[in-house]
N, C-alpha and C positions, 0 to 999 in steps of 0.2 A: 370688503376684500375685492380687489379688482379681478375681473375675469380675463381670460386669455385672449385679449384683443390688444392692438397697439395702444400704448398709453403715452402721454406726454404731460408729466406732472412736475411742477417746480415748487418743491417744498423745502429746498435747502439740503435735504437728506437725499441719499441715492434713490432714484426711481428706476422702474423697469418697464421696458416694452417687450411684449411676449406674444407669440402667435403660433398656433398649431399649423404645421405645414400640410396642406391638402394633398400634395403629390410629391413623391420621392421615388427612390429606386424601386422598381417593381419587384415584388417577391416572386421567387421561383416556385413553380408548381411541380412538386415531386410526386404527390400521391394522386395525380390526375384528377378525376372527377370527385374523389373522396377526400380531398385535402381539407385540413382544418388549419387555417393560417393564423399566426399571431396577429392580433388586431391592435397592437399598441400604435399610438400616433407619435409622430416626431414632434419635438418641442424645441422652440427657439427662444432663448432668453437674452435680452440686451439690457444689462444693468447700467444705469447712468449716474454720474455724480451730480453735485449741486449745480454745476455749470452745464448740465445736460450733455456731457461728454461720456461716451462709452468707457466703462472701467472694467467690465466683466462681460464676456460673451460666451454663450454656449448653445449648441445645437446637437441634439442627441436623441436616441431611441432607447427605451428600456422596458422591461417587464419583470415580474416576480413570480417564482414558483414557491409555494408555501405548503408545508405539511402541518396540519393542526389536529388537535384532539376533539372528538365529537362527544355528544352527550352520553353515548353508549360506551365511552372509553375506547373506541376505535380511533384510527388515524386516517385522515383523508388528505389527498393532494388537491390543491386548487391553484388557479392562475389568476394573478392580478395584473391587468393590462393598464397602460397609461391611456386615459381617455382624451378626447379632444378638448374638453373643458378643464383647464388647470389654472390655479392661482399661484401667487409667487411672493407672499408676504415674507419679509425678513432677509431678503438678499442684501449683501453688503459688499461695497467696493473693496475695502481693505487698503492697507498701506504698509510702510516698512515695519511697523510695530504691531499691526492688527491684521488678523487673518481675513481673507475674503471669504464670503459665504454665498453659495448658490442654493436656494431653497425653493421647493415647489410643494403645493398641496393639491390633492385631487380626490375624487370619489367621496365616500362617506367616512371622512375622518382619517384618510391616509396622507402621509407626507414623506418627503425624501429631501436630503440635503447633503452637500459636500463642502468642506472648507479647504481653502488653499493657503499654503504658507509660502513665504518669499525669502530668498537669500540675496546676496549681492548680484548674482548672475542668473539665477534660475527660480522657477516656481514649480510647485507640484501639489497634487491632492494629498490631504492628510487623513481625515476620517470621514467616512460615509455613515450617515444616520438615517435609518429607515423605520418608520412607524406605520404599522397596519392595524386597523380597527376591526376586531372580530364582531362588533355590533353591526357591521355591514352584512346583512343577511343574504344579499345577492351573491356575495363571494364566499361567506361562511354561514351557510344556512342552518347548521346544527352545531356550532362551536360550543364546547363546554366552558371555556374561559371567555368571558365577555370583557370588552373594553380594548384600549390601545395596547399594543405590544411593540416595544422598541428594540431594534437591533443596531449595534454600533460595530463597524468593521474597519480595519485599516485599509486605506485606498492603495492599490498597487501601481498607481500611475507613476511613470518614470519622471525624473526631473526634466524640465523643459526650459530652454533658454528664454530669458525675458524678451518680449517683443515677437516671439514665435507663437504660431498657432499649433496646438496639439491636435492631431488627427488620428483616428483609429477606426477604420471601417470594419475591421474584424470583430467577431463576437468575443466578448470577455465575460467572465463569471466571477462572482464573489459569493462564497457559500459560508453560512454561519447560522447556527441555531435553527435548523430546519427551514431555512430560507435561502433560496438561490436567486441572486440578482443578476439579470442578464442585460448587457449593454452592447449596442452596436451603432455604427454610423455616427461616431462621436467627433465633434469639433468643439474645442474650448480654448479660450485664452483668458487667463486671469491677469490682473494688474496691467491692463491695457494702458499704453503710454500715449498721452496727448489725444486720447479719444479715437485713435486710428487702429483698426484691427491689423495685425501683422500680415505681411504677404508671404513670409517664409514659414514652411510647415516643418514640424517635428513629428515624424511618424512613429507609431508604436512598433514594437519589435515584430509583432505578428503581421504587420502590413509590409514589411521589408521584402524585397524580391527573393532574398535567400531563404526566407521562411515560408513564403507563399507557395503552396503546392501547385504543380502544373496541371494536375488532374482535378477532377471534381473534388471540392473541399471536404465532402463528407466521407471520402474514401481513405481508409488507412492502408489495408492490403486488398487490392481490387483485381479481379479478373473480369474483363468485358467480353461479351459475346460478339461475334461478327453480325453486322446488320442484316436484317431480312425485311421482307415487305411488311411484316407486322411485328409489333413489339412482343418479344418473347415473354412468357409467363415466368414468375420466379422459379418454378420447379424445373425449368429447362436451362437455367443459367449454369455455365460451366463452373466448377469449383476451383478454388485456389489449389495449388499443389499440396500445400500443407493445411491441416486443420488448425484452428486458432489455438493459441497457447492458453493453458488453464490458469485462471486467476484465482487468488485466495483473498476473499473479502470478509470483513467482519464489522459489526456495529457494537457499540457499548452503551449501556445505560448507567451513568455514573462511572464507576470503576469496574463494572462487571460486564463481561461480554454477553450480549443478548441475542445475537444472530451470527451464524457462520454460513459461508457460501463458497464452495469451490466450483468453478464452471468455466468452460471455454465458450465464447459467444461469437457468433457470426451472423451478420445481417444480410438478408437477401432482398434487394431493393429493385423495383422495376421503374426505370426511366425510359428514355429513348433506347438505351441499352441496359440490360440487367447488370446490376453491380453486386458483388459479393464483398462484404467488408468484415475483416477480422478485427475484433475489439482487442486492443493491446493492453494487457494488464499493467505493463510498466508505466503507461501514461494514463491509467484509469484510477480515479479516486472514488471512494465509497462514502455514502452518506445515507441518512434515512431516519426511521423512528421505530422503536419497539413498543408494543403494547401487550395487554393480556389476551386480546382476541384478534388484533390486527398488527401486522408488521410490514414496513415498506423499506426496500433496499433500492437506493438510487445510485446508479453508476454514471460517471462523467468521464468519457474518453477524450482527453485532450481538447475540451471545449468545442468538439465537433459533433459528438453523439451523446445524448442522454437517454438512459434506459432505466425505467423504474419497475420493480416487481412488488406487487402487493399480495400478502398472504393473510388468510383469515382462518378462524377456528369454527368448526361445526360440531354439533352433537350427533353421534351415530347411535347412541343408546343412552340409558339413564346414567351409566357409569363410565362411558367411554367417549372421547373426543378425538377428532382428527383435524389436522391443518391441511390446507391446500392452496395452490396458486389461483387467485381470483382475477387479478388485473395486471396487464402489462401496458406500459406507455413508452413510446419511442419518439424522441425529438431529434430531428436532423438539422444541422446548422451549416451555413455556408461560410467557410473561413477565408475565402478570397475577398468578397466584397462586404462581408459583415451582415448580410441579410439572414434572417431566420427563415428556413425553408418551409418546414411543416412538422406536424406531429400526428401520430396515429395512436389510437387507444382501443384496447379490447378488454372489457370488464366482465366477460362472460366465460372465463376459463373455469375449469374444475379439474386441474391437473396437479401432479406432484403431491398426492395426498399420502399422509402417513399418520400414525397415531401420535397424539401429543406426548412429548417426552422422548420421541425417537427422531431420527433423521430420515431423509429421502435420498436415495442414490440411483443414478442411471448413467452408466458409463457409455452407453450407445448414443448415437446422434438422435435428437428429437427435434421436432419442428413446431414452433408456435406461430399460428396465423394471426398477425396483428391486424391486418387489413388486406384488401385485395392486392395491394402493391408492396407490402412489407411483411417479411417473415423473419423470425429469429431461429437459428439453428443452435442447439446447445450440445456440448460435448463434456464428458467426464463430470457430470453434475453430481454434487453432494451438497445438500441444503438442510439447514435446521434453523427455522425462523423463531422458535419459541423454546423456552426452558433449557437453555444451554447451561451445562454444568462444567465447571473447572476449565473453561475455554476449550472444550473438546466436543467433537461430535458424539452423540449417543448412538446406540445400536441402529443400524440402517435397515430400512425397508426398501428392497430393490424393486426396480420397475419390471414390468412384464417382458420388456425387450431383453433385459439381462437374464430374467428367469428362463426365457426361451433358450438362451445359450447354455444354461445349466441343464435344462430339460433334455436337449438333444443328446448329449453324451449319456445321460441317465437312461433314456429310451434305447439308445444303441447298445449300451452295456447290458440292460435288461434283456434285450433281444438275443444278444450273444450268450448270456447266461442261460436263457431258455433253450437255445439251440444246443449248448453243451449238455444241459440236463437231459434233453431228448436223446442225444447220441449215447450218453452214459446209460440211460434207461434201456435204449434199444440193445446196447451191448450186453447189459445184465440179462435181459430177457433171452437174447440169443444164446448166451452161455448156459442159462438154465435149461433151455430146450435141448441144447447139444448134450448136456449132462444127463437129462432124462432119457434121451434116445440111447445113450451109451449103457444106462442101467438096464434097459429092457433086453439088451443083447446078452 
């Protein structure tokens, strides 16, 4: 198998020259000194026919977010990046009757491919096949299922005019079976004519000026603070006029609902200026996995923000168990130029706890500190990650913030009742004394 170096083979069949690109668009630093950047390399593939003429060309970046089951029947999230060393067996030029195929292999038994179909005037991607190998202990250190797992998903690529190059700098996602495939900085042309890459570009819809946001691409509803000599902390950022809209999310295991979540979400991000981002439920999709002792809810807001919540179960006595929020991951993506900005993770939470078989509710605003530079504000929270019955929330255990609201009127009412009792008692005592004095006369 040839390595990712320029090749020039003349075997009568298609050959491929391929090379990792050492330098490309710089990734933006959002989380300042605490950033964790996506480390995928760009890959360039130049498939040639028997005459050594280019017939299929591609240059793109991609990575994979995967949820897998562990030996303890919990579920974990892992990231599979595209390394610098990639092979390319099986790529095919294609023709009027045969699909073109772009295929790469990488890491410990992982592979990815897409086939292209052709009409009289256009070409487009058809199916994407991704295989990951859970025997790769670096990526899947404690996977319960061993061996290759294959995901096939329909490519959403739009039809492209023949002889045109398809370009999409924006970030795109394909989600299926607990796998999220992320692509950006894509340039591809299938069925290249006369060995010459086309000069005319066909842009994806997300790259068009009408759809490209004029503000920072990670911002849905944003309020920015005026600049000062120092970067303001997240807690000092001004809030949008309105709180975020409450979203209703759910997960299914087979045909049965296994997780319910109602919540309004707002990100508080520190850059040069603090940003407040309201997550829009209308553009947000839910995915994830349910287990007996671990559940993960992944929210994708318009391919610009990914937020995942991981819940686990703990024993509080010999006969009682509670669930709680253990980990939150936030991934921010740049929709203008397609670069992945950064992600932040905090796996040390112990919040939103309630007894197993019940739900957790907190109507007041709460703040989750994901990193020094990213916070999540939650509103109107109602969550049940385990033992959902009949697609409905079970009895809710309310947070202390809501309890305080209930406690205040109770205390005030008790104080008023006590005051009334004292007045009545004083009145009764006074009447008795007056009556006793009257009797002595």
